[in-house]
matplotlib code that plots the C-alpha trace (Angstrom):
import matplotlib.pyplot as plt

x = [-40.6, -39.2, -38.1, -34.3, -34.6, -36.3, -34.2, -31.0, -33.1, -33.5, -30.0, -28.8, -30.9, -29.8, -26.6, -27.1, -28.3, -25.3, -23.0, -24.7, -24.8, -21.1, -20.5, -22.2, -20.5, -17.4, -18.1, -19.2, -16.0, -13.7, -15.4, -15.2, -10.9, -10.8, -12.4, -10.4, -7.5, -7.6, -8.4, -5.2, -3.5, -4.3, -3.9, -0.2, 0.3, -1.3, 0.8, 3.9, 3.6, 2.8, 6.1, 8.1, 6.6, 7.8, 11.3, 11.6, 10.3, 12.9, 15.7, 14.9, 14.6, 17.6, 19.4, 18.0, 19.1, 22.9, 22.8, 21.1, 23.4, 26.8, 25.4, 24.8, 28.6, 30.3, 27.9, 25.7, 28.6, 30.6, 27.9, 28.5, 26.1, 25.1, 26.0, 22.9, 23.6, 23.6, 19.9, 19.1, 19.6, 18.4, 15.3, 14.8, 14.9, 12.4, 9.9, 10.4, 9.3, 6.4, 5.4, 6.2, 3.9, 0.9, 1.9, 0.4, 3.1]
y = [-36.8, -39.5, -40.4, -39.9, -36.7, -35.5, -36.9, -35.3, -31.9, -32.3, -33.3, -30.3, -27.9, -29.1, -28.6, -25.2, -24.4, -25.9, -24.5, -20.9, -21.4, -22.5, -19.0, -16.9, -18.5, -17.9, -14.0, -13.6, -15.4, -13.5, -10.1, -11.0, -12.2, -8.7, -6.9, -8.8, -8.1, -4.5, -4.6, -7.0, -4.3, -1.2, -3.1, -3.7, -0.2, 1.2, -1.3, -0.1, 3.4, 2.7, 0.7, 4.0, 6.3, 4.0, 4.1, 7.3, 8.2, 5.7, 7.3, 11.0, 10.1, 8.0, 11.3, 13.9, 11.5, 11.3, 15.0, 15.4, 12.8, 14.7, 18.3, 17.1, 15.4, 18.7, 21.4, 20.9, 18.5, 22.0, 24.7, 26.1, 27.4, 25.5, 27.4, 28.8, 26.4, 23.1, 24.5, 25.3, 21.5, 20.5, 22.5, 20.9, 17.2, 18.2, 19.9, 17.0, 14.5, 16.8, 16.7, 13.2, 12.3, 15.2, 16.6, 19.6, 20.2]
z = [-36.6, -35.5, -31.8, -32.8, -34.6, -31.2, -28.7, -31.0, -30.9, -27.1, -26.5, -28.7, -27.0, -23.2, -24.5, -25.4, -21.8, -20.7, -22.7, -22.2, -18.4, -18.5, -20.4, -17.9, -15.2, -16.5, -17.0, -13.8, -12.6, -14.7, -13.6, -9.6, -10.2, -12.6, -9.0, -6.7, -8.6, -9.2, -5.2, -4.2, -6.4, -4.3, -1.1, -2.5, -3.1, 0.0, 1.9, -0.2, 0.4, 4.4, 4.8, 2.5, 5.5, 7.9, 6.5, 6.1, 9.7, 10.7, 9.1, 9.9, 13.7, 13.9, 12.3, 14.6, 17.9, 16.3, 15.7, 19.4, 21.2, 19.1, 20.1, 23.8, 23.6, 22.1, 23.9, 26.4, 28.5, 28.4, 28.7, 25.5, 23.0, 20.3, 17.2, 14.7, 12.0, 13.7, 15.7, 12.7, 11.4, 14.2, 13.8, 10.2, 11.3, 14.2, 11.4, 9.0, 11.9, 12.4, 9.1, 8.9, 11.9, 11.5, 14.7, 16.2, 18.5]

ax = plt.figure().add_subplot(projection="3d")
ax.plot(x, y, z, "-o")
ax.set_aspect("equal")
plt.show()
């Protein structure tokens, strides 16, 4: 074999090794990116759900406080009995808050 053919075969073999190594590295990187993307999506989902929960708790708490202030102005200042319907609504708000906060009151 002539030296040019040997050097061409060595160059071809070396380029095949480099291409194979690059392909293997690409597959590893691609797999890592897919896993990282999946983890990032699940983290974003959890964060979104946590924000929704905080929004619901804040709204429920503000409604309950508003109702309690209204009842104080209507009934407590004049020593009147709280009607059962408004008391039931207040208890509903309290139960929702207990549910949201997972409290054992």
